[in-house]
N, C-alpha and C positions, 0 to 999 in steps of 0.2 A: 141336532145330534149335542148332547151334553158332554160338555168338556171337564172333567174333574182336577183339578191341580191338588198339588201336595197341599197345600194348605186347607182352610176353612171356604178361600174364594174361589166362587164358580166361575167359570165364562162358559158364554154359549154360543154357538154358531147357530146359522138360520138355513144351514144346507138341509137334503134330506134327511130325513129319520129312517135307519134301516131297519124295518119291522115294527111292530106293534109296541110302543113304551118306550122305544129309543135302544140304546146298548152305550151304556157309560164305559169310557175309554180316558186314559190320562192324555195330555196337552202331547207329553213328548213322544207318546208312541204314533201319536197322528202326526206330527210334524215330523218324525222320521221315518215313517213307514214300516212300523215295527208292528201293527195290527191290519190283520185282514178284515174289511168288514164287507160282508156280504151283499152283494148286489152293486159293490162298487170297485170292483174290481178292476186294475189298471189296465186302459185298453191297449191292445198288441198295435205297436207301431212298427212296420217292417222296415228295413234299410236298404239301400244298396251298398254293394260291397265297395270298397275302396278303388280310387281309379277307372271306375265303368264308365263306358262311354257307350251311349246307344247311337247307331248309325243310320237307323230306319230302314227301310225296305231295300232290300236286292235287287236293283234294279235289270232288268233283261236277265231275268233269272232263267237256268233251266229246268226248273221243278213246277210242275203243273198247279202247287198252290204257292201264295206268296213266300217267300224267307225275308227273315228282317235280322240282321247283324248288328250284334254287339260285343263289345272287346273287353276284355276286363284290366283290371291294373296291371296284370303280371304279362299281357299281352296275348294271352291264347284268344281268339275269335269263335263264336258260339254264333249258332244259327236258331234262332225262336220262331216260334209260329204267330200267329197275328194276337191271337188270345195273349198268348206267354208277352209279346213283345209291349200291349195295352195295359198288362198287369206292370211290369216293370218300369215302364214309361210313366205311371201314376204315382209310384214309389216317390216320395221326396223327404221322408224322414218326420215328417210332423203329420201326414194323414195317419189313420187307425184303417182297421181292414173293414169296417163298416162304410167310410169313407169312399175307399177305393173301390169296393164293389159296387156303389151308386156311380161311380165315374167311370167305372168299367162297364157297366151295363148302357149307357147312354151312349157310349164310343161302339160298342160292340155290336150293338143293335138289338142284344138279347139279353134276358134276365141272368145275371150273375149273383148269385148268393155269395155272401160273406164267409161262408163254410166253401164254397167253391174256391173262393181267392186264397183259404187259408191253405187248401189242398194244392193248390197250385206252386204256393210259394213254398211248402213244405217238401213236396214230391219233386218239382220242376227245377224251380229257380234255386233252392239251396245246393241241390248237387251239382249244377252248372255252375256255381260260384255267382252268379248273378246277386243274390242277395245273401244278409248276413244271418247264420241260424239265430233262432229265437234265445234269449239267454249271453248269447257272448257279448263281451264288454266292447270290443273294438272292433272296426272295418275290415280289418285284414281276413281274408278265408284262403285258404289250401286246398282249393278244388284240384280235381285230375285234370291235366293237361294230355296232348296228344302225343305219344310217343314216336315221334317222326325220327325216321330212321336217317333220313338224306335232308335234315334240317339244318340251319344254322344254327350254332352253339356260340355260348361265351359272348354274348353282344356288349359290345364298348361304343358309348356315344361320342362322334367326333363332332357335330356338328347339332347344337340343339335347336328347338322347333323356332326360336325367335331367328337365327341366323338361317335357318333353311328358308323359312319365310322371304326374307328380303332378296336369297338369293334366288330363289323361286319367281320373285314378282320380277327380276332384274333380268332372269332368260327366258320370262314365258314370250317374248315376241318372235323368238326362234321358231314358234310352232305353228305362226301366222302359215296359212294355205301357200301364200305366194313364195314365201322363203323357204318353204320346205321344198318346193318345187324348184327353186333355183340352187338348195343344197344338193338334190337328188340329181339333179343335171351336172352340177358340178364335180361330185364324185363317178358321173359316169365317164367324163372327158378323163379326169385323172386316171381312171384305171386303164382305160385304153392306152393312154400315153406310157403310163409307167409299166403295163404288162406288155405289153404289144410293140413298144418303140423304144423305151428308156432299156428294161431288162431288171424286173424288180429284184431278183436276187444278187446283183451285184451292191447296191449300196450296204445288202447283208454281210456280204462276203467281207467288206470293206472296214464295217466296223468290227467285226471279228478278230481282224487283225490288232486293233487296239483295245487295250482291257480298260482304257480310262472311258474311251467313246461308248461300251458296252454299257458302262455304268450309267452314260446319259441315256442311253436308249431304254435301260431299266427303269429310270428316274420317270422318263417320258411316258412309260406304260403304267408306272402309277398313276401319274396325274391324269391318264385318259380312264383309270378307274373313278377316280372322283370325279371328274368332269361326267361318265356316265349316271353315276349317282344324280348330279344336277339336272339331267336330262328326266330323270324318271320327277322329280320334285319339281321341277319346271310344268313338265305335262300334266300332274295332277292339279296344279295350281290354274293353266289353262283353261282346264275342263270344269272348273267352279269347285272344285273340293280343297282341302286343307291337307297340305304335306306334313309329315312329323318332322322326327329327327333321322339326321343320316350317322351311322356307325359301322363299325367292322365287328367281324366275329370268324368263327372256325365253321368251314364247310365241307363235312369230311375229317378236317385238321387243316385245309388249305385255307390261308387266310382269304378273307373274303369281305364284300361292302354289301350295304343293303341300305333302304330307303324306307321309311314307314308311311306308306301311302294307305293304311285300313281304310281311311276316308275315302278312299274313292268308291267304295263300293255301294255308295249312296247315290251315285250319279250314273249316267247311263252306259250302255253297254261300248258305244264308240269311247266315250270317256276314257274309261278302261283300259280298251285297247292302245291309245293312243299313250296313256303312261305306261302301260308294258312296254311298247314300241319307244318310249321318249328315249331308254338307255342307249340303244343301239344307234339310234338317229343322234344321239351326240357324239357315239363314237365316230358318224360320219364325219359332223361338222368340226371334231378334232382331226381328224385325218387331213380334211381339207386346209386346216388351220397349218398343220406341219407341212404341207406341199408349198403354203406361203413361205414357211420359214426357210426352206430349201431354195426357193426363188430369190431371195433375198439374201442369202449367205452362200448359197451354196455348199451347203455341209451333209452329208451323205447319212448321217445320223438321222436326220428328220426323214429322208424318205426310208432307212428300215423300220421307224416307229410307225410309219403308215403302213408297210408291209406286215407288221405283226398285228396291226389291228384289223386286219380283214381275220386274222384265226380268231381275235378276240370274238367279233362278232359272228362266226360261225359257230363258237362255242356256246355263246348266251344262248344261239335260237335253238340249241337244240333241247325237245322235250322229255327227256327220259330222266333229268334230276330239276330239282326245284331251281331252276334259271328261267331268264325273261322265257324262253319258250314252251315252260311247261304251264305259267302262268297266261300267256298268249293263248294257248290250246284251252285253257281252263275257262277263259272269258268268252271265247267263240262259244262254249258250250253252254256256258251260264253254271257252271260247278265249281264253286270256290276250289274245293280239295279233291285232286283227282284221284289220289293214294287213297283216299278212306274209299273210293268207289271200286276197287278192286277186289275188296272181299266178297262184299253182295252182288257183284256181277259172276262171279266166279262159284258162288255159291248156288246161286240162280240157276247154273245147268246140274244141278243136283235134286234126284228125284227124292220126295220125301219132306216131312214136316220143313227142315233148313232151308229147305229149296224154295217153298211157300213162302216162310218169312222174306228172303233175300229177294224173290220176284217181285212181293208187295214193295220191298223198298224202294227197287229198281225201278216199279212202275210208278214211284210220284215223280221220275224224270220225264221229260218231253220226250217227243221220237226224234227229233234231230239229235238231242242231247245223248239219248241214249246210245244211238249211232254212232257218235264222235267218240263217247267216253267207252263203250265197248270195241271199239275199234283198236284205241290207244291202250286197253288194256287189254287185248289178245295179241296186240303186236309186243306190247313192252313185258310181260311177263313171260313168255318164253326167250326174248332177249336175254333177261336177267338170270334166268335160269341156264342158259347157254354159256352165257358168259362166267357164271359162278362154276359150272362143271368145267369149262376151259381153265378156270384159272387154279382149280382144285388138281387137275391131271398134270399142268405143268408146275405145281407148285416146288417142287425142288429143283428146277432150272431157275425158278424166279428169284429163289431165295437164295441162291448160290451165286449167282449173277449179280444179285443187289449187293451183297454182303461184299463180294470182290470188289466191285465198284467203288462200294464206300470205304473200306481200306486204303484203296490206292488213293481217292479224293481226299482223305484226310490226313495221309499222310504229303500227300503233295502241296496242301494248303500250308500244313504246318511249317515243310520245306521253306515255301516261298516266303513267310511271314519270316522265318529264321535268316533268310539272305537279305531281309530289306525291301524284297518287291511287296511292296504294300497293295497296290493296284491289282497286281495279278492276286496275291493273296483273299483280297476283297472278294474279287470275281471266283475264287475256290471257294469262299463260303457259299456264296448265291449257289454255287453248283451243289454243296453239300447239301442245303436247305431244299433243292432240287431233289435228290437222292433221298432224304430223309422223309421228306412228306409221303410220297407214295408209300413207302414200308410202313411208316405210321400209319396211314389209309387203310393199309391190308391190314394190321393189326386189330386197328379199331372196328372195321366194318366185319371181320370174322370174329371179335368178341361180341357184337352187339347182334349180329345175326346169328352166332349161335345160341346165344342166351335166349334171343324171341323163339327160334326154332325150338329150343328145351322146352320153353315155357308153354308153347303152343300145345306140343305133344302132351306135356305133362296134363294140361287142363283137358286135350281132349278124348284121353284115355283113363282119365278119374274115376274109379267104380267099376272099369273095365280090364280087369289083372289080367283076362287072356289075349287083349288086344294089345296090351302094354308090352307083355312078353313077345306078342308076334314083332311089333315095332323095334323092341330093344335088338329082337334077333336081324331082322333086316338091316340095321343101322350099323350092327357089328359084322355083317355080312360085307356092306359095303366099304366099311372101314378097313377091312383085313385086305379085301380086294384092291383098294386103292394103295395100301401100304406095301403089299406084294410088288406092286408095279412100280411103285416109287423104288423099293428097293434092287430089285431084279433088271432094272432098266429098260422096263417096257415105254415108260414116259421118254418125253425126248430129254437128251443130254443137255446140261448147259453150254451155254452159246459159246464157241472159242472167244479167245480175248481178241480186240481189235484196235486198231490205234481210235483216239477220240476225233468224233468231227468236229468239234468244237474246243480245241486245245487251249482257250484260252480260259474256257470254265473250269478245266481238269489241269491246273498248275501242278508240274512234276513228275505227271502221266506221261511215260515215251508214246510218240507218234509213230515210231518205226512199227513197220507189221511185225508180229510174233515170227519166230524160224518155225519152218517146215519141219513137220514129223516125218522121222525117218522110219520108212518101210523095211521090215527084215522078213528074209524068206527061211524056210528050214534049211538048217545045215549052214548056213553062212549069216551069220548074224552080221547087221549094219549095212546087209548090201541088198539090193533090189536087181534081180536079172534083168536087162531089158534088150530090146532089140537093138542091134549096130547100125547106128543113123551116118549117115557122112557126115564128117566133122566132128562126130561124137567118140571119144573113145569108151570100147567096150568096159561097160562096167559103171559109166558114170548114170545119173537118174534124170529123167527127163523130167521138169515138172509137170503137174498136172491140178485138175482144178481142186483136188483134196489137200495140195500141200498148202492152201494156207489163202489169204487175201492176194489179189496179184497187182491190185493199185491201192494205195492209200490216197485219201482228198485232203489236199491242206485248204486253209484257211483262203488263200488268195485263188483258189479255183484251178490250179495248177495239181494235174495227175501225178504222183510219184507210181512209175511200174516197181512193182515187186518183180521175184523170181517169177519169170514166164519165159517161153521158149522165144518171146519176141524180144524181149528185153532181159538177157541174162546177167546176171552179177557179175561185176569187173573180176578178171583173175578166171572165170569159168568158161572156156568156149560155149557151151550147147546148155548148162544147165548146172546145178549146186550139186559137188560131186559128192557121196559119201565116203567114210573112210575115215584114217588117221590124216590130218594134215601135215605138209613136205613142211619142216622145218626153214625149207631153204625159201618158203613163202610161196613155191611154185604150184600147182594144181596136185591136190591128194593123191597118192599111188591107189590103184584098188587091184586085189587080184583078179587076172583074167577070169571072164566066166566061161567054166566048160561048157566043149562044144557039144556036150550030150545034153545039156541044159536046156530046155524050150523056152524061150524067150516069153516073160509075162507081157500083157498086155496093160499100156499103162493107164494107170484108173483115172476114172470116169468121173464126172460129180454125182453120179449114183452110190459111188462106194462109200463116202460120207456126206450124207444128208444134211445140206446147210438149212437153218431154217432160220428166219427172220426173228430179228429181236422184238418182240412185243414193247410196243412204245406205248406210254400210258401218260395222255394229257391229263392236266388236273383239271377241276373246274375252277378258274380263276374269275370272279365276278362278283355280280351282286343277286343273292338269292333275296328277293323282296319277300318282305309280310306284306305286301309283296316282298319284301327282302329281296331285291333286284337280284 
C-alpha cells in the first residue's frame, strides 16, 4: 500500500494491497484510522461487562439440561445455557469473533460459525448484560434486573472479601462432623434444662425489669446476627467455595444482614445446603456460648439471649420470604429462584397458547423439582392472597391502633428524656423503631404491590378496551364494597387500649387498665338495672367480661387483678358503682331500681367481641444473595 505524505517524499509499506493498483492514502489517515480500507475492516473484539464472574455449572440442578451461573458486576445472577457459557468464557477482550468461533466449536463438539457467535452475542449475551454492546466505549452496562419485591435493598458492605476470608478460615473447623454432632447434643441438653427444669421465661421477665439489661440483650442479639453471617461464610469456605463480602441492607424496611456466597453455586448440593444451614447452626453455637456465660457469671441476661435466639432460628427457617428457609428449599429442589417459577406454574394451568408456553418452561424442570416447586407455589400463593385480603379487611383497626400506639410511644419517650431517664428513653427509641418499621413496611408493600398489579393489568389489557373497562368495573366495585365495610363498621373495630406487656419499651405509657365503659338503660342514663345480689346494693353494676380486661400482667410475672367480682376495687363492696361520686368519699349513691323494671342479664363476653391483636414479627436476619 502506497503512503503519500504532504511533501514529495514517499513512504512505502509492505502490507497487502487492497485491490488492483492499490489505493493511495495519506500517512496521517492510516495512523489515525481516518480512512476505511476495503477488505481491512477492523475485526470485532467482544468484551465482557465490568465485574462479570463466571461461576461454572450449577451443580445439583433441578433442570433437565445443565445450567451455568454468571454474576454481573451489579450483583445480578443470570443463568446461561452451555453454549452461551462457552461463548462467554471464550471472550477475553483480545480474541475476535472468528477466533472465538473456532474455540467454541472445538469445545462444543459441533461447528459454530462466526455469524452464529455474532448472533448469540448481540441477541443473547448483550441483553443479559454479560457482554458490552458493540461501539460502547466503557465496560459498564445497564442491563435489566429482576424486580424482586421481597429482596434486600440498599446494600452496605461491613466486612470486605479479605476480612471475610480470614474469618471464614478461622471458623471453618466448626463445620467438621464431630464438632457438629457435639454442638447439636449440647443444644439438646441445654433446651431440656432451660425449658423443662429452669423455666425459660424467668430470665426474660427479670431482664424486662431493668432497661440497662434489656439494652445488653439487644446488643447480644445484634452480635448473634453477625455471628449468623460468619456461619454462612465459614460453611461456604469449608465446602470449597470462596465467600464474598458481608454487609447489611433493608429487608422490606427492616435492617438485615447478608453474606455473598454466590460462588457456592459451583459446588455440589450438599455444600450449598451446608452453607444455607450454616447461619442457624452458628446461632446454636452462639446460644451455647451464652449458656457458658451464664454458668460463669450467673447473669440472667445471657439466658434471655438464649431464649430469643430460638425465635430467630424459627424465623430464619420460614420459606415464605427470602430468608434461609427459602434458599434451603430452593437448593433441595435445585432451582435458584423459586419466586421466578410462580408465574409459569400458574400459567401452565391455563389452556391455550400461554399455557402451552408455560408448560414447556415447567417441563424443563426434573420431576422431583416440579413436585417441590409446585407444592411450594400452590401453598404460598393462597397464603399470600389470604394475608393480603385479611390485611385489607382489617386496615382501619390496624392503622388506628398503630397511630394511637405510636403517639403514646413518642410522647412517653420524649418525656423520659426530658426527665433525665436516659436508659428508659433509649429503650423507648427501640420501641419507636419497632413500631415504625411495620408501619413503613405496610406502606412500602402497598405501594410496590399496587404498582406491580397496576402495570400487570395495563399490560394484559393493552389493545382490548372491553376487557380493560370490565376490569376497571370489577376493581371499582371491590373498592366500593371495601370502603362501605370500613365506613359502616362491618369490619372489626380497633382494639381497646391495654396496658403494655413490656413497660420498659414504652416509657410514660400508663400500666393501669383503662376504665370500664358505663352501660346505660332507656330512661335512666348512667345506670344499668341489675339483679339484687346478696351484699350488693340495688343499682350497683356487677362487672362482666365486657367491662375491660380483668387483669394486667406486670413484668415481674405477678398478676394485678382489675375490677372483677372476685377482686372488687377498694371502697366498693361488690363492684364499681355508677352514678355521681359521694363527696364524703363513700360509695356513690344511686337511685333505687323501680320494682317494675325487669332486671337485665349481666353482659357476657359475646356482647363485646374481643379480637386478639394481630402481631407482626418482622423478618430479622440475613437474606442471602444467598443474602442470608
